[in-house]
N, C-alpha and C positions, 0 to 999 in steps of 0.2 A: 236675297236668299232667305233671310230671316222673316221678312214680311210676308212672302208668298209661299215659298216652298216648305220651310220648316213649320210655319203656322198651319199648313194643311197636312203635311205628311210626317211631322215629328214623332207622333205617338204610334204610327202604323208600323207593324212588322214589314220588313222589305218584301217578304214573300206574299204578302196580302195586297200589294199594289199591282193591279193588273191594268190592261189596256183600257178597259171600260172606265175604271176609276180615274185614270189620268185624263181620258177624253172628256169626262164629265167635269173635271176640275178645270180643264182648259176652256171648255164652253162657258163655264161660269166666269172665269177671268176675262174672257173676251167681251162679256157684257159690261164690264166695269173699266177695263184698261185698254190702252192703245195697242194695236197689233204688234208693234215693236217690243213693247213691254211683255206681252204674252209670249212672244218668241224667246225672249231672254229667260223667262221663268222656265 
């Protein structure tokens, strides 16, 4: 949680996190991490 989620979204207001932002984040994670780890994030 701390390593991936809070590191990315900790300073963002919840109302500013939209589908496109999350999809972009997931795409970036999938280039670096195993699919199972991305699913947990």
